[in-house]
Structure formats: structure tokens, C-alpha cells
C-alpha positions as CSV (number, residue, x, y, z in Angstrom):
1,M,6.2,128.6,-21.7
2,K,5.5,132.2,-19.8
3,I,3.6,131.9,-16.4
4,P,0.9,134.6,-17.0
5,L,-0.5,137.3,-14.5
6,A,-4.2,136.2,-14.7
7,V,-6.0,134.3,-17.5
8,P,-9.6,133.1,-17.5
9,N,-10.4,129.4,-16.1
10,L,-12.9,128.1,-18.6
11,S,-13.1,124.4,-17.5
12,G,-16.6,124.5,-16.3
13,N,-20.0,124.6,-18.1
14,E,-18.8,127.5,-20.4
15,A,-18.7,125.7,-23.6
16,A,-21.8,123.9,-22.8
17,Y,-23.7,127.0,-22.2
18,L,-22.3,128.7,-25.3
19,Q,-23.4,125.7,-27.4
20,D,-27.0,126.2,-25.9
21,C,-27.1,129.7,-26.9
22,I,-25.8,128.5,-30.5
23,D,-28.5,125.8,-30.7
24,S,-31.3,128.2,-29.4
25,T,-30.3,131.1,-31.7
26,F,-30.3,133.6,-29.0
27,V,-26.7,134.8,-29.3
28,S,-27.4,138.6,-29.3
29,S,-28.6,140.9,-26.3
30,V,-31.9,138.9,-25.6
31,G,-31.7,135.5,-23.9
32,A,-32.3,133.4,-20.7
33,Y,-28.7,133.8,-19.8
34,V,-28.7,137.4,-19.5
35,D,-31.7,137.1,-17.0
36,K,-29.8,134.5,-15.3
37,F,-26.5,136.3,-15.0
38,E,-28.2,139.5,-13.7
39,R,-29.9,137.3,-11.0
40,A,-26.9,135.5,-9.9
41,I,-24.9,139.0,-9.8
42,A,-27.6,140.3,-7.6
43,D,-27.6,137.2,-5.1
44,V,-23.9,137.6,-4.7
45,S,-24.1,141.3,-4.2
46,G,-27.1,141.3,-1.8
47,T,-29.3,143.5,-4.0
48,E,-32.7,143.3,-5.5
49,G,-31.2,143.7,-9.1
50,A,-28.5,144.1,-11.3
51,V,-28.0,145.3,-14.9
52,V,-25.3,143.8,-17.1
53,V,-23.6,145.9,-19.8
54,S,-21.0,145.7,-22.3
55,S,-17.7,146.5,-20.1
56,G,-16.9,147.7,-16.7
57,T,-16.0,151.2,-18.3
58,V,-19.7,151.4,-19.7
59,A,-20.9,150.3,-16.2
60,L,-19.2,153.2,-14.4
61,Q,-20.5,155.6,-17.0
62,M,-24.0,154.3,-17.3
63,A,-24.0,154.4,-13.3
64,L,-22.9,158.1,-13.2
65,Q,-25.2,159.0,-16.1
66,G,-28.3,157.4,-14.2
67,L,-27.6,159.7,-11.4
68,G,-27.7,162.7,-13.7
69,I,-24.2,163.3,-13.5
70,G,-22.5,165.0,-16.7
71,E,-21.6,168.2,-18.2
72,G,-20.3,170.8,-15.7
73,D,-20.0,168.3,-13.0
74,L,-17.0,167.1,-10.9
75,V,-16.2,163.6,-9.7
76,I,-13.6,162.7,-7.2
77,I,-11.4,159.7,-7.8
78,P,-8.4,158.0,-6.6
79,T,-5.1,158.3,-8.5
80,L,-4.3,154.8,-7.9
81,T,-6.5,152.9,-10.5
82,F,-7.0,151.6,-13.9
83,I,-7.6,154.4,-16.6
84,A,-11.1,153.3,-17.1
85,T,-12.3,154.9,-13.6
86,A,-11.3,158.4,-15.2
87,N,-12.3,157.6,-18.6
88,A,-15.8,156.6,-17.5
89,V,-16.3,160.2,-15.6
90,R,-15.0,161.9,-18.8
91,H,-17.3,160.3,-21.0
92,T,-20.4,161.4,-19.1
93,G,-19.1,165.0,-19.7
94,A,-17.9,165.4,-16.1
95,Q,-14.2,166.2,-15.0
96,V,-12.3,164.2,-12.4
97,W,-10.6,165.5,-9.3
98,I,-7.8,163.2,-8.5
99,A,-7.0,162.1,-4.9
100,D,-4.0,160.4,-3.5
101,V,-4.3,157.1,-1.8
102,E,-3.5,156.1,1.9
103,P,-0.3,154.4,2.3
104,S,-1.5,151.3,4.2
105,T,-4.6,150.5,2.0
106,W,-3.7,151.8,-1.4
107,T,-7.3,153.0,-1.3
108,I,-8.4,156.8,-1.6
109,D,-7.4,159.1,1.2
110,L,-10.7,160.3,2.6
111,E,-9.2,162.8,5.1
112,L,-7.1,164.5,2.2
113,V,-10.3,164.6,0.1
114,R,-12.1,166.2,2.9
115,E,-9.6,168.8,3.5
116,A,-9.3,169.6,-0.4
117,I,-13.1,169.9,-0.4
118,L,-12.9,172.5,2.4
119,K,-10.0,174.5,1.1
120,E,-11.0,174.4,-2.6
121,T,-14.8,174.5,-2.9
122,D,-17.6,176.9,-1.9
123,W,-21.1,175.9,-0.7
124,T,-24.0,177.3,-3.1
125,E,-27.5,176.4,-3.2
126,Y,-26.8,173.6,-5.9
127,G,-24.0,172.0,-4.1
128,R,-20.3,172.4,-3.6
129,R,-18.6,174.4,-6.3
130,H,-15.2,173.9,-7.3
131,R,-13.6,177.3,-7.3
132,A,-10.8,176.9,-9.8
133,T,-12.9,175.0,-12.3
134,G,-16.2,176.4,-11.6
135,R,-17.7,172.7,-11.6
136,L,-20.1,171.2,-9.3
137,L,-18.9,168.5,-6.9
138,R,-21.6,165.9,-7.4
139,A,-20.0,162.3,-6.6
140,I,-17.1,160.4,-5.2
141,M,-16.2,157.2,-6.8
142,P,-13.7,155.1,-4.7
143,V,-12.0,152.4,-6.0
144,M,-11.7,148.8,-4.3
145,V,-8.2,148.3,-5.6
146,M,-7.4,144.9,-6.7
147,G,-10.7,143.4,-4.9
148,A,-9.7,145.2,-1.5
149,S,-12.6,146.1,0.7
150,I,-12.9,149.7,1.7
151,D,-14.2,151.6,4.7
152,F,-17.6,152.2,3.4
153,E,-19.0,153.9,6.5
154,K,-16.2,156.6,6.0
155,V,-17.1,156.8,2.4
156,T,-20.9,157.4,2.9
157,G,-20.2,159.9,6.1
158,L,-18.2,162.2,3.7
159,A,-20.7,161.9,1.0
160,R,-23.6,162.9,3.5
161,E,-21.3,165.5,4.9
162,F,-20.9,167.1,1.3
163,G,-24.2,166.1,-0.6
164,L,-22.2,163.6,-2.7
165,K,-23.3,160.7,-4.8
166,V,-21.4,157.5,-4.2
167,V,-20.5,155.1,-7.2
168,V,-17.9,152.5,-6.1
169,D,-15.6,151.0,-8.7
170,A,-15.7,147.4,-7.7
171,A,-14.5,146.3,-11.0
172,A,-12.5,143.3,-9.4
173,A,-14.4,142.8,-6.1
174,L,-17.3,140.6,-7.1
175,G,-17.6,138.3,-4.1
176,A,-16.2,140.7,-1.6
177,R,-17.9,141.7,1.8
178,V,-18.4,144.8,3.6
179,A,-18.1,144.9,7.8
180,N,-19.7,142.4,9.8
181,D,-19.3,140.1,6.7
182,A,-22.4,141.5,4.7
183,P,-22.5,141.8,1.2
184,L,-21.4,144.6,-1.1
185,G,-24.7,145.6,-1.8
186,S,-25.8,146.2,1.7
187,A,-23.5,149.3,1.8
188,D,-25.4,152.5,1.9
189,V,-24.1,153.8,-1.7
190,D,-25.8,154.7,-5.0
191,A,-24.5,151.9,-7.0
192,L,-21.5,149.5,-7.3
193,C,-20.0,148.4,-10.7
194,Y,-18.3,145.2,-11.7
195,S,-16.0,144.4,-14.6
196,F,-15.9,141.0,-16.3
197,N,-12.8,141.6,-18.4
198,G,-10.8,138.2,-19.2
199,N,-8.5,139.1,-16.3
200,K,-10.9,139.0,-13.5
201,I,-11.9,136.3,-11.2
202,V,-15.2,135.9,-12.9
203,T,-15.1,136.7,-16.6
204,S,-17.9,136.7,-19.4
205,G,-14.9,137.3,-22.0
206,G,-15.9,141.0,-21.6
207,G,-18.8,143.0,-19.9
208,G,-19.7,144.7,-16.8
209,A,-22.6,145.3,-14.3
210,I,-24.3,147.9,-12.2
211,V,-25.8,146.9,-8.9
212,S,-27.9,148.9,-6.6
213,R,-30.7,148.5,-3.8
214,D,-32.6,151.2,-5.7
215,L,-34.8,149.3,-8.2
216,N,-36.1,152.6,-9.9
217,Y,-32.5,153.6,-10.4
218,L,-31.6,150.4,-12.1
219,D,-34.8,150.8,-14.3
220,R,-33.4,154.1,-15.5
221,V,-29.8,152.7,-16.1
222,R,-31.5,149.7,-18.1
223,H,-33.6,152.2,-20.2
224,L,-30.2,154.3,-20.9
225,T,-28.2,151.2,-21.8
226,T,-30.8,149.6,-24.1
227,T,-31.5,152.5,-26.7
228,G,-34.2,154.3,-24.7
229,R,-36.8,152.0,-26.4
230,V,-40.4,152.2,-25.2
231,G,-42.5,149.3,-25.9
232,A,-42.5,146.6,-28.7
233,N,-42.3,149.1,-31.5
234,Y,-39.5,151.2,-32.7
235,D,-40.2,154.3,-30.2
236,H,-37.6,155.7,-28.3
237,D,-38.1,158.6,-25.7
238,I,-34.6,159.5,-24.8
239,L,-30.9,159.8,-26.3
240,A,-29.7,156.5,-25.2
241,Y,-27.1,153.7,-25.9
242,N,-26.6,150.4,-27.2
243,H,-24.4,149.1,-24.4
244,R,-26.2,145.6,-23.8
245,M,-24.3,142.5,-23.1
246,T,-25.0,139.5,-25.2
247,N,-26.4,136.3,-24.2
248,M,-23.3,134.5,-25.2
249,Q,-21.2,136.5,-22.8
250,A,-23.9,136.2,-20.0
251,A,-23.7,132.4,-20.6
252,V,-19.8,132.4,-20.0
253,G,-20.6,134.5,-16.9
254,V,-23.3,132.2,-15.4
255,A,-20.9,129.1,-15.7
256,Q,-17.9,131.4,-14.1
257,L,-20.4,132.3,-11.2
258,E,-21.1,128.5,-10.5
259,R,-17.4,128.3,-9.2
260,L,-17.1,131.5,-7.5
261,D,-16.5,130.0,-4.1
262,A,-13.7,127.9,-5.5
263,F,-12.1,130.8,-7.3
264,L,-12.1,133.0,-4.3
265,S,-10.6,130.1,-2.3
266,R,-7.6,129.6,-4.6
267,K,-7.1,133.5,-4.8
268,R,-6.6,133.2,-0.7
269,E,-4.2,130.6,-1.3
270,V,-2.1,132.2,-3.7
271,H,-2.1,135.4,-1.7
272,E,-1.0,133.5,1.4
273,V,2.0,131.8,-0.3
274,Y,3.1,135.3,-1.7
275,A,2.7,137.1,1.6
276,S,4.8,134.2,3.3
277,M,7.6,134.8,1.1
278,A,7.5,138.6,1.5
279,E,7.9,138.0,5.3
280,R,11.5,136.3,4.6
281,F,12.8,139.6,3.2
282,R,13.3,143.0,4.8
283,C,12.6,145.1,1.9
284,L,9.4,143.1,0.8
285,E,5.6,143.3,2.0
286,P,2.6,141.8,1.1
287,F,-0.4,143.6,-0.8
288,P,-2.3,145.1,1.9
289,V,-5.5,143.4,3.4
290,A,-8.2,145.8,4.4
291,S,-9.1,145.8,8.2
292,T,-12.7,146.2,7.4
293,G,-14.7,143.9,5.4
294,R,-13.3,141.0,3.5
295,S,-11.3,141.4,0.3
296,I,-11.0,138.9,-2.5
297,R,-7.5,139.3,-3.7
298,W,-8.0,139.7,-7.3
299,L,-4.2,140.3,-7.6
300,S,-1.5,139.1,-5.2
301,G,2.1,139.9,-5.0
302,V,4.5,141.7,-3.1
303,Y,5.8,145.3,-3.0
304,Y,9.4,146.9,-2.6
305,T,10.0,149.1,0.6
306,G,13.6,149.7,0.3
307,A,15.4,152.8,-1.1
308,N,16.9,151.5,-4.2
309,L,14.4,152.0,-6.9
310,G,16.5,150.8,-9.6
311,L,16.0,147.2,-8.2
312,C,12.4,147.5,-9.2
313,D,13.0,147.3,-13.0
314,A,15.8,144.9,-12.3
315,F,13.4,142.7,-10.6
316,R,10.7,142.8,-13.5
317,S,13.5,142.0,-16.1
318,H,14.7,139.1,-14.0
319,M,11.3,137.6,-13.6
320,N,10.3,138.1,-17.5
321,E,13.7,136.2,-18.2
322,A,12.8,133.5,-16.1
323,G,9.4,133.1,-18.0
324,I,7.2,134.9,-15.5
325,D,5.0,137.6,-16.6
326,L,5.6,140.8,-14.5
327,R,5.0,144.5,-15.6
328,K,4.6,147.6,-14.1
329,F,1.5,148.3,-12.1
330,W,-1.2,150.9,-13.1
331,K,0.3,154.2,-14.0
332,P,-1.4,156.6,-11.5
333,I,-4.1,158.7,-13.3
334,H,-2.5,162.3,-12.4
335,L,0.6,161.2,-14.4
336,Q,-1.5,160.0,-17.8
337,L,-1.4,162.4,-20.5
338,P,-5.2,163.0,-20.7
339,Y,-5.2,163.9,-17.2
340,Q,-2.4,165.8,-16.2
341,S,-4.2,169.0,-16.4
342,S,-7.2,167.9,-14.1
343,P,-7.6,169.1,-10.7
344,A,-5.6,167.0,-8.1
345,T,-4.5,166.8,-4.5
346,R,-0.8,166.6,-3.7
347,M,0.1,162.8,-4.4
348,P,3.1,162.0,-2.1
349,V,2.0,158.3,-1.6
350,A,1.1,157.5,-5.4
351,D,4.2,158.9,-6.7
352,D,6.4,156.9,-4.5
353,L,4.3,153.6,-4.5
354,W,3.2,152.7,-8.0
355,L,6.8,151.6,-9.4
356,R,7.3,149.6,-6.2
357,I,4.1,147.2,-6.9
358,F,4.7,143.7,-8.1
359,P,1.6,141.6,-9.1
360,L,2.6,137.9,-9.5
361,P,1.0,135.3,-11.4
362,C,-2.3,134.5,-9.5
363,S,-4.7,132.7,-11.8
364,T,-7.6,130.8,-10.2
365,H,-6.2,127.8,-12.0
366,I,-2.4,128.3,-11.5
367,T,-0.6,125.2,-10.3
368,D,1.4,124.4,-7.3
369,E,4.3,123.9,-9.4
370,Q,3.8,127.4,-11.0
371,I,3.6,129.1,-7.9
372,A,6.7,127.4,-6.9
373,A,8.6,128.4,-10.0
374,V,7.3,132.0,-9.3
375,V,8.6,131.8,-5.7
376,S,11.9,130.2,-6.4
377,S,12.9,133.0,-8.9
378,A,11.7,135.7,-6.9
379,E,13.6,134.5,-4.1
380,S,16.7,134.1,-6.1
381,F,16.5,137.9,-6.9
382,W,16.0,139.2,-3.4
383,K,18.4,137.1,-1.6
384,A,21.1,138.9,-3.5
385,N,19.4,142.1,-3.3
386,D,17.6,142.5,0.2
387,A,18.4,145.8,1.2
């Protein structure tokens, strides 16, 4: 049987809480577990509130629209991210401005972004206007790649300099910390967004959440995601969406959060095994760990630093033949067909990096025997190709 990359660990109270939903008949978007899940997410994040929604993509879109971002606007995102980051921006009516990443952290290159803003935008009474597109630069959306922490001080400093909103794509970063080991919600940003897709450390089968320190803002987002309904009758005051999470999804999420500490601990253990393996080869490095804050290592693995890129596909084939799930990592946004004409910085780092990245199996309930099989198979390849 193939060893998968990352599958959900459903060995806790998930089944019992789902049965409770069925017994209570609260299986749709209203129920006790929705409220419990929101409170638990806020507690982990260190915020006063949270709004759960139907997906991580929706969380990003609603976070932006709740800030008034939409048609005619521009949002800066990194190229090394899952396509949902860009899609969420486009679904608001805004356009993306795509930036390269830093080679040492794989997160958005803020110096490059600052240089691009100064060179390619003009100040107006409404904010920075991008010369080539005529759009107003309204926000930056840094991504916590694979759960890695980011330099929040630099992000917020750049945002203040240019009058930008900050929505953080923290899709895989629930439980990460900022500098001084403070919770994510202590960062001076407008919103953080999580995903609870099936491959995340905590899953609800699907879903997402927006957290913020601004309760008025969260009220706007909640109103936007719950059809704009006013009162108990069928009165609606805005054009809105039905993006609510169901009570059944939230029940799974509540059960998952009960074991968050154990999940994060196991993720750290897996990371250390793969990092130790990388040290034994000249051409491999472990995934980077942020120097600020605490990362949660949603995915772990190694990346290739050698000159023969043909070995990358050969390694993937070798691992799959051994029954180990290994695929290409995210194709950068600027190379994706829907975004090839979007404004973008130069991309020397991402263009070279993305095919070199090897996410290895790291489920929270992966066995020691399975990890040993992954390491043994990887080592058998690199011992013959360590150049």
C-alpha cells in the first residue's frame, strides 16, 4: 500500500461528535459545534473571535471583501503558493500582483516588493496606483508557506509605509506563533485565514476560518457569508453569500483541535527525521525553518541543491515505484495559465526552486516503520546520485 503524503487522523472524538449532530438533527449551518469551533480557533489564535466558512479559499475572499477590496484593486501575493491564494483575490474582482520569494525562507521577498512599488506605482489621493494596470494597490497577502512563520514586523512595516491592508494566508499555520512565542492573532494585521482541508494538520473535511482582533470587522465578514440576513425573517440588506460551515464539519474540527498539541508534536518529530537525513547528503537540504516565530511544519521533506535537475523527476519516479507518494510541489502562480498576463516581479528564485522541492509523507499518525521506509528509499537513491 502506498504511503500517502498527508491524510487526516480521525482517531479521536470525530465519530462521536458527528453522531451527536445526527441525533440532534443539527446537521446544517446552525448548531453548537459551529460556535464551539469558532471559540476554539479564536483561543488558539489569541483573538477575540473567528468566523468559520466553507473553505480556505472562501476565507481569503471574504477577508478581502470585508475590507472593501474588489473591482479596480490590486493585491500583492507571492508566487510560491497554492493557486487558491490568487483565485481568492480574483473572485473579489481585484487583480494579483505576483512577487518572487526569498531563497532562505520561501516566503514573499519584501525588499523586492518595496522596490517594485516604488518603481511601478504613483502616489494619489486614493493610494498607490499601479501605472501599467491603472489599479489601486490596496493590500498584501503574505503566505505562511507550509505553516512557516513569517517576519510580521517587516510585513506590517511595509504595509504602513504604503497604506496597505494585510490579509495573511495562514492556510496551513494553525498553531504557529509570532516572535516572542506570542499567538498568531497578536500580529498587527487585518486578518489571518486558515484552511481545514483534508490534508491539513486540523481538518473539518473542508472549510476555513477568518480570525481578527477587530470584532466589528468579523461581524461584517459574518454578515457577508450568511446571506446578509437581518433578523429572524427573510430580510436581507446586502448582496451576500451562503458560505457557512456546517455543524457536522465543525464537529469534526472540534474533535481535531482537542489533539492539536499532539498533532504538532508529531509533525516536529517527522521534520527532524527528514532534516537529519538531508544532512547526510551534499545535495540535499531540509525545508527552511523561520528565524522569527514558531513554524508548525505542516509539510516536511527535503530539497535538491545540485546542478542536475533531471534527478528531480528521477527521484519522484523512484519514490513512487517504492510505494511512496511524491509529487511535484506547487507550480508558481506566475506560470499558471490564468495568471501568466498578471503583473509580476522578476522570478529568479521561484523559477529555480519549485521543481527541487520534495514534500515527503508526514501524516500525524504516520508510523515509525513508514518513516523508516521513506528514509530508506530516499537514501538508496541519493547514495547513488549525491552530486
